[in-house]
Backbone as numpy.savetxt, mean C-alpha at the origin, in Angstrom:
# Nx Ny Nz CAx CAy CAz Cx Cy Cz
0.23 0.71 13.63 0.26 2.56 13.28 1.81 2.28 13.80
2.40 1.82 14.30 3.31 2.12 15.30 4.53 2.34 15.13
5.61 3.15 16.28 6.39 3.87 15.44 7.80 2.85 16.42
7.55 2.00 17.65 8.32 0.60 17.16 9.03 -0.03 16.28
7.81 -0.58 15.59 7.84 -1.30 13.68 7.23 -0.62 12.97
7.98 -0.21 12.74 7.54 0.98 11.12 7.17 0.79 10.07
7.66 -1.33 10.09 7.00 -1.88 8.59 6.00 -2.51 9.93
4.93 -2.36 10.26 3.83 -3.61 10.47 3.15 -3.53 9.66
3.05 -4.53 9.21 1.50 -4.74 7.56 0.50 -5.61 8.95
-0.69 -4.79 8.14 -2.57 -4.99 8.93 -2.60 -4.66 7.90
-3.29 -4.55 7.06 -3.46 -4.09 6.61 -4.64 -5.01 5.06
-4.09 -6.62 5.15 -4.66 -7.74 4.17 -4.24 -7.59 3.52
-4.46 -6.90 2.49 -3.78 -7.14 1.01 -2.48 -6.74 0.95
-2.05 -5.73 -0.16 -0.69 -5.73 -0.47 -0.60 -4.06 -0.64
-1.86 -4.06 -1.38 -2.23 -2.78 -2.26 -2.46 -1.55 -0.30
-3.11 -1.91 0.49 -3.26 -1.75 1.55 -1.79 -0.77 2.82
-1.37 -2.31 2.61 -0.16 -2.14 3.79 0.35 -1.29 2.91
1.26 -1.20 1.47 1.84 -0.11 1.09 1.03 1.19 1.20
-0.23 1.88 0.90 -0.88 2.94 1.17 -0.47 3.23 2.96
-0.56 2.16 3.61 -0.15 2.88 4.74 1.16 2.85 5.01
2.11 3.46 4.93 3.03 3.62 4.51 3.57 5.02 4.96
2.45 5.58 5.90 2.93 7.31 5.82 1.94 6.25 7.41
2.63 6.93 8.64 2.89 6.95 10.19 0.82 7.95 10.46
0.13 7.96 11.11 -0.48 9.08 11.02 -1.41 9.87 10.06
-0.94 9.11 9.23 -1.95 10.02 8.06 -2.69 11.41 7.51
-3.20 11.49 8.73 -4.20 12.54 8.65 -3.86 13.53 10.40
-2.90 13.30 10.21 -2.58 14.43 11.66 -1.18 15.17 11.15
-1.78 16.19 10.79 -0.45 17.28 10.35 0.87 17.10 11.19
0.56 16.83 12.43 1.80 16.97 13.45 2.83 16.13 13.16
1.97 15.18 12.97 2.65 13.71 13.80 2.74 12.59 12.78
2.00 13.13 11.39 3.00 12.45 10.15 4.20 11.57 9.63
4.25 10.63 9.52 5.47 10.22 8.77 5.53 9.34 7.75
6.75 9.85 6.67 5.52 9.03 5.82 7.74 8.26 5.48
7.29 7.02 5.50 8.20 6.14 5.82 9.15 6.20 4.32
8.96 6.60 2.96 9.02 6.59 1.84 10.65 7.57 1.33
11.02 8.08 2.38 12.36 8.99 2.77 13.52 8.87 1.54
13.54 8.20 0.60 14.53 7.13 0.30 14.08 5.84 -0.61
14.93 6.60 -1.62 14.55 5.15 -2.89 15.14 3.93 -2.50
16.42 3.93 -0.68 16.59 2.68 -0.48 15.54 2.55 0.25
14.20 2.55 1.02 13.60 2.89 1.91 12.27 1.90 1.04
12.18 2.95 0.01 11.56 1.92 -0.67 11.53 0.15 -1.02
12.73 0.42 -2.08 13.64 -0.85 -1.51 12.84 -1.57 -0.35
13.72 -1.42 0.94 13.86 -1.96 2.11 12.04 -2.15 2.09
11.10 -1.80 2.17 10.14 -1.94 2.49 9.13 -3.01 1.49
9.56 -3.75 0.34 9.17 -3.80 -0.28 10.02 -5.45 -0.03
10.86 -5.42 0.03 11.60 -6.78 0.90 11.09 -6.97 1.91
10.17 -6.56 2.70 9.98 -6.92 3.92 8.35 -7.74 3.16
7.32 -6.73 2.35 6.06 -7.53 2.29 6.37 -8.37 1.15
7.72 -8.98 0.36 7.62 -9.82 -0.48 7.46 -9.44 -1.49
7.69 -8.11 -1.75 7.87 -7.28 -3.51 9.44 -7.97 -4.54
9.64 -8.10 -3.58 11.28 -8.29 -3.77 11.98 -8.88 -3.17
12.98 -9.63 -3.98 13.55 -10.67 -3.05 14.97 -9.92 -2.41
16.09 -10.90 -2.12 16.73 -9.82 -1.66 17.83 -8.99 -2.34
18.19 -10.92 -3.44 18.85 -10.46 -4.58 18.66 -9.13 -5.35
16.53 -9.51 -5.74 16.35 -7.82 -6.40 16.89 -6.42 -6.10
16.43 -6.80 -5.52 17.05 -5.49 -3.66 18.32 -5.05 -4.25
19.10 -6.02 -4.17 20.46 -5.41 -4.40 20.97 -4.64 -5.22
20.13 -6.11 -6.79 20.30 -5.13 -7.64 19.77 -4.19 -8.22
18.71 -4.04 -7.42 17.45 -2.97 -7.86 19.03 -1.14 -7.24
18.96 -1.48 -6.04 19.76 -0.97 -5.43 21.82 0.17 -6.44
22.12 -1.16 -6.83 22.89 -1.05 -7.13 23.80 -0.61 -8.77
22.18 -0.46 -9.59 21.50 0.33 -10.75 21.15 1.70 -10.34
20.41 1.84 -8.95 20.57 3.32 -8.31 21.61 4.85 -7.99
22.68 3.41 -7.58 23.49 4.40 -7.09 24.25 4.96 -8.50
24.16 4.26 -9.38 24.10 4.69 -11.23 23.45 5.25 -11.30
22.46 5.72 -11.02 21.18 6.16 -11.55 20.35 7.50 -10.62
21.26 8.22 -9.71 20.37 8.38 -9.27 19.48 9.80 -9.01
19.29 9.95 -10.20 18.05 11.18 -10.48 16.76 10.14 -11.08
16.83 9.12 -11.10 15.79 7.97 -12.03 14.98 7.73 -10.68
16.16 7.08 -9.68 15.83 6.14 -8.90 14.57 7.22 -7.83
15.06 8.59 -8.28 14.71 9.31 -6.94 13.36 9.99 -8.05
12.81 10.34 -9.11 12.19 10.40 -9.89 11.34 8.92 -10.20
11.33 7.76 -10.10 10.78 6.46 -9.36 10.48 5.93 -7.72
10.82 7.46 -7.00 10.43 7.67 -5.91 9.03 8.42 -4.96
9.66 9.15 -6.42 8.34 9.98 -6.66 6.63 9.94 -7.69
6.85 8.40 -8.09 6.27 7.85 -9.38 5.03 7.16 -7.53
6.16 6.81 -7.74 5.58 5.63 -6.30 5.34 6.49 -4.73
5.14 7.21 -4.34 4.48 7.99 -3.52 3.57 8.68 -3.93
3.49 9.01 -5.53 2.16 9.72 -6.01 1.05 8.94 -6.49
1.34 7.05 -6.96 0.74 5.96 -6.93 0.28 5.63 -5.74
0.19 5.50 -4.71 -0.26 5.13 -3.34 -0.78 6.23 -2.61
-0.44 8.33 -2.55 -1.74 8.31 -2.72 -2.33 8.20 -3.79
-2.60 8.63 -4.53 -3.75 8.43 -5.58 -4.47 6.47 -4.92
-3.88 5.35 -5.21 -4.72 4.42 -4.55 -5.45 5.26 -2.67
-4.48 6.30 -2.05 -4.99 6.33 -0.51 -6.74 6.94 -0.68
-6.34 7.78 -2.03 -7.69 8.96 -2.47 -9.02 7.77 -2.17
-8.71 7.24 -2.97 -9.80 5.97 -3.85 -10.51 4.63 -3.03
-9.21 4.55 -1.83 -9.79 3.20 -1.29 -10.70 3.58 -0.21
-9.38 4.90 0.11 -10.74 5.43 1.39 -12.16 6.39 0.41
-12.49 6.41 0.05 -13.25 6.89 -1.07 -14.23 5.88 -0.54
-14.01 4.35 -1.55 -14.80 3.60 -1.37 -15.60 3.39 0.35
-14.50 3.35 1.49 -14.18 3.37 2.95 -15.23 4.15 3.28
-15.73 4.64 2.61 -17.25 5.81 2.78 -17.77 5.32 2.37
-17.64 4.72 1.49 -19.48 4.63 0.66 -19.16 5.91 -1.04
-18.34 6.18 -0.39 -17.82 7.49 -1.99 -17.73 7.39 -3.52
-17.98 7.71 -4.06 -17.29 7.91 -5.46 -15.54 8.65 -5.46
-15.13 8.05 -6.04 -13.39 8.35 -6.50 -13.24 9.90 -7.30
-12.67 10.29 -7.10 -12.75 11.68 -7.85 -11.92 11.18 -9.52
-12.77 11.94 -9.93 -12.64 11.09 -11.46 -11.02 11.06 -11.72
-10.33 12.58 -11.28 -9.08 12.50 -11.47 -8.45 11.77 -11.17
-8.03 11.40 -9.99 -7.75 10.51 -9.36 -8.00 8.26 -10.44
-8.89 8.46 -10.63 -9.58 7.48 -11.39 -8.55 7.51 -12.61
-8.41 8.78 -13.47 -7.55 9.02 -14.27 -6.14 8.60 -14.68
-5.48 9.26 -13.30 -3.95 9.49 -12.81 -3.80 7.42 -12.83
-4.71 6.52 -12.18 -4.25 5.27 -11.25 -5.02 3.76 -13.61
-5.37 5.15 -13.72 -5.48 4.39 -15.15 -4.50 4.55 -16.07
-3.93 5.32 -16.61 -2.02 5.72 -16.75 -1.60 4.70 -15.65
-0.97 4.63 -15.07 -0.69 3.28 -13.64 -0.64 2.31 -14.48
-1.76 1.63 -14.89 -2.45 0.96 -15.54 -2.02 0.58 -16.45
-2.41 1.19 -18.00 -1.99 1.31 -18.75 -0.51 1.17 -19.22
0.83 2.20 -18.19 1.85 2.37 -18.36 2.46 0.78 -18.29
2.40 0.60 -16.91 2.77 -0.92 -16.77 2.28 -2.34 -16.98
0.71 -2.48 -17.64 0.29 -3.74 -18.30 1.13 -3.73 -19.06
1.58 -2.82 -20.12 2.34 -3.19 -20.97 3.76 -4.76 -20.92
3.82 -4.35 -19.38 4.42 -5.55 -19.25 3.98 -7.26 -19.13
2.70 -7.38 -19.29 2.54 -8.51 -18.65 2.32 -9.20 -19.86
2.26 -11.00 -19.19 3.32 -11.51 -20.91 3.04 -12.36 -19.66
2.62 -14.09 -20.88 1.51 -15.49 -20.16 2.82 -15.99 -20.54
2.55 -16.61 -19.17 4.74 -17.65 -18.54 3.22 -18.87 -18.59
3.95 -20.08 -18.52 3.41 -21.53 -19.03 4.15 -22.06 -17.26
3.41 -22.59 -16.55 3.23 -23.17 -15.19 2.96 -24.94 -16.23
3.03 -25.48 -14.87 3.65 -26.77 -14.16 2.34 -28.02 -15.48
1.07 -27.07 -15.29 -0.11 -27.96 -15.98 -1.07 -26.64 -16.03
-0.93 -25.28 -16.52 -1.31 -24.14 -16.39 -0.46 -23.08 -16.71
-1.92 -22.03 -17.16 -0.91 -20.67 -18.18 -0.99 -19.73 -16.86
-0.27 -18.64 -16.46 -0.56 -17.51 -15.42 0.14 -15.53 -16.16
-0.52 -15.11 -15.85 0.19 -14.41 -15.75 0.69 -13.26 -15.40
2.21 -12.88 -15.35 3.42 -12.22 -15.04 3.61 -10.38 -15.16
3.52 -10.13 -14.39 4.99 -9.08 -15.27 6.54 -9.24 -15.09
7.04 -8.84 -16.24 8.31 -8.48 -16.36 8.86 -8.40 -15.70
9.64 -9.28 -14.98 10.78 -8.55 -14.26 12.30 -7.85 -14.86
12.74 -6.91 -14.90 13.70 -6.74 -14.98 14.94 -6.00 -14.03
15.97 -6.01 -13.70 16.63 -5.17 -12.90 16.62 -4.03 -13.81
16.60 -3.56 -14.62 17.07 -2.43 -15.43 16.21 -1.95 -15.14
14.99 -2.20 -14.63 14.14 -1.56 -14.42 14.26 -1.25 -12.98
14.31 0.75 -12.77 14.51 0.83 -11.08 13.07 0.99 -10.08
11.75 0.74 -12.02 10.21 0.76 -10.53 10.07 -0.36 -11.56
10.87 -1.66 -10.47 10.21 -2.63 -11.57 9.15 -3.11 -10.21
9.30 -2.60 -9.20 8.44 -3.21 -7.60 6.50 -2.71 -7.80
7.02 -1.37 -8.03 5.56 -1.71 -8.22 3.78 -1.81 -9.33
4.90 -2.60 -11.03 3.96 -3.63 -10.96 2.57 -4.60 -10.24
3.56 -5.86 -9.12 2.28 -5.72 -8.55 2.26 -5.63 -7.17
2.58 -4.15 -7.58 1.55 -3.15 -6.13 0.68 -2.96 -6.39
0.27 -2.30 -8.70 -0.46 -2.26 -8.86 -1.42 -2.99 -9.11
-1.57 -4.18 -9.46 -1.75 -5.57 -8.89 -2.70 -6.03 -8.34
-2.22 -5.47 -7.71 -2.72 -5.74 -5.68 -4.55 -4.60 -5.69
-3.88 -3.53 -6.16 -5.21 -2.68 -5.82 -5.85 -3.21 -7.18
-5.72 -3.42 -8.35 -6.51 -3.96 -9.83 -7.55 -5.20 -8.69
-6.76 -5.67 -8.77 -7.62 -7.25 -8.18 -9.20 -6.27 -7.22
-8.49 -5.81 -6.44 -9.12 -5.65 -5.38 -10.63 -4.45 -6.04
-9.84 -3.70 -6.48 -11.03 -2.78 -7.25 -12.24 -3.28 -8.14
-11.94 -4.43 -8.85 -12.91 -4.98 -9.91 -13.35 -6.29 -8.94
-13.51 -6.71 -7.84 -14.43 -7.28 -6.92 -14.49 -6.71 -6.31
-16.44 -7.54 -7.08 -17.56 -5.59 -6.23 -18.21 -6.52 -4.35
-17.46 -7.64 -4.45 -17.96 -8.26 -2.97 -16.47 -7.26 -2.35
-15.59 -8.20 -2.73 -14.74 -7.87 -1.50 -14.79 -5.97 -1.53
-15.50 -4.92 -2.19 -15.30 -3.66 -2.24 -15.54 -3.20 -0.04
-16.71 -3.89 -0.26 -17.42 -3.72 1.04 -16.52 -3.99 1.69
-15.61 -4.62 2.17 -15.22 -5.11 2.93 -13.72 -4.27 2.96
-12.85 -3.22 1.90 -12.40 -2.24 2.22 -12.33 -0.83 4.06
-11.90 -1.64 4.65 -12.08 -0.28 6.26 -11.54 1.10 6.26
-11.97 2.09 6.58 -11.24 2.69 7.43 -10.54 2.90 9.02
-8.87 2.93 9.44 -8.73 1.97 10.92 -9.92 3.44 11.48
-10.97 3.35 13.37 -11.45 4.90 13.52 -10.38 5.23 14.27
-9.46 4.70 14.74 -8.47 6.02 15.43 -8.12 7.28 15.06
-8.13 7.77 16.43 -8.22 9.02 15.63 -6.49 9.73 15.15
-6.69 10.25 13.75 -5.69 11.06 12.77 -4.42 10.01 12.13
-4.89 7.84 12.76 -4.55 7.54 11.63 -4.41 6.87 10.78
-5.99 6.80 10.11 -5.73 6.87 8.41 -5.79 6.09 7.62
-5.22 5.49 8.73 -4.15 3.74 7.70 -5.88 3.24 7.55
-6.07 2.21 6.29 -6.41 1.22 5.20 -6.35 0.14 6.31
-7.68 -1.19 5.93 -7.15 -2.21 6.41 -8.36 -3.12 5.02
-8.34 -4.75 4.53 -9.63 -5.18 3.84 -10.55 -6.37 4.86
-10.88 -6.02 5.09 -11.91 -6.90 6.50 -12.45 -7.96 6.92
-10.75 -9.15 7.59 -11.28 -10.04 6.19 -11.91 -11.05 8.39
-12.37 -10.37 9.33 -13.11 -10.82 9.90 -15.07 -12.07 9.88
-15.04 -12.30 9.85 -15.97 -13.60 9.55 -17.59 -12.74 9.51
-17.72 -11.65 11.12 -18.59 -10.67 10.26 -18.42 -9.38 10.18
-17.39 -9.35 9.76 -17.05 -7.28 9.40 -17.31 -7.11 9.66
-16.91 -7.09 11.37 -17.04 -6.14 12.42 -15.51 -4.78 12.20
-14.18 -5.37 12.12 -13.31 -4.97 12.63 -13.17 -3.55 12.16
-12.79 -2.72 12.71 -12.61 -0.72 13.20 -11.41 -0.90 13.35
-10.42 -1.39 13.64 -8.52 -0.76 13.83 -8.28 -1.23 12.85
-6.71 0.03 12.97 -5.61 -1.21 12.13 -5.12 -2.04 12.73
-5.29 -1.89 13.85 -4.04 -3.23 14.82 -5.14 -2.90 16.68
-5.73 -4.23 17.58 -6.25 -4.08 18.01 -4.83 -3.18 19.68
-3.96 -3.65 18.70 -2.66 -3.97 19.68 -2.72 -2.05 19.97
-2.58 -1.74 18.55 -2.33 -0.09 19.36 -3.81 0.45 19.00
-4.48 0.75 17.50 -5.50 2.27 17.68 -6.42 1.35 18.56
-7.01 -0.19 18.65 -7.79 -0.20 19.80 -7.10 0.15 20.99
-6.26 -0.65 21.52 -5.90 0.29 22.79 -6.16 1.13 23.25
-5.59 2.08 22.08 -6.21 3.68 22.67 -7.59 4.05 22.62
-8.24 3.49 22.63 -9.78 3.32 21.62 -10.15 2.97 23.52
-9.59 1.93 23.18 -9.70 1.24 24.89 -9.59 2.15 25.95
-8.45 2.08 26.55 -8.06 3.14 26.95 -9.26 4.24 27.38
-9.37 5.08 26.67 -9.51 6.36 26.60 -11.27 6.41 27.12
-11.88 4.97 26.56 -13.17 4.81 27.01 -13.18 4.42 28.55
-11.85 3.84 29.12 -11.59 3.82 30.26 -12.04 4.76 30.83
-11.20 5.41 30.25 -10.43 6.45 31.21 -12.10 7.65 31.68
-12.67 7.46 30.29 -13.85 8.43 30.84 -15.25 7.85 31.97
-15.30 6.36 31.14 -15.85 6.20 32.20 -15.67 6.39 34.34
-14.20 5.58 34.27 -13.78 6.20 35.35 -14.28 7.74 36.37
-13.32 8.34 35.40 -13.93 10.17 34.80 -15.12 10.89 35.47
């Protein structure tokens, strides 16, 4: 959640890092949304390797031609992110997601899965979303797919956790062998908690 590195990727899954594009998510005073424009959304997608530089350039040129549409895509991305956040936060707390959130999530699945198609590879076939630079929301299907893959993997859901740092709110997929990870990053919230414990002990 570092302010010096706005693209710190610690979620271990694409959907987790997408959810974590809000710093200090649970703080009313320090909360900061990274997606302040369509350009910022595209820039993050380059960093997350959702888009190539060439794809991003094409989308930005298209966004200049259709600013209203790009603004709608930004709103859609933020709404999808917040729905995913609420769903996975519930999972991290071992509670059931709200039916309305699941309904909204499934609406996104129904919409974007229309672009899935079978693609032949060297010795097998794969399912891929059809990319087109004409669609300003073409970065969203891979992110949605990451969330779907995680949601339908029963054993992996137990590894979805929320950082224990005060007001952090970031989510992550715990890849540690003994599932003992507690912080978004030891260099960030982990160090703050460590310093706090030391101060209280000395006091």
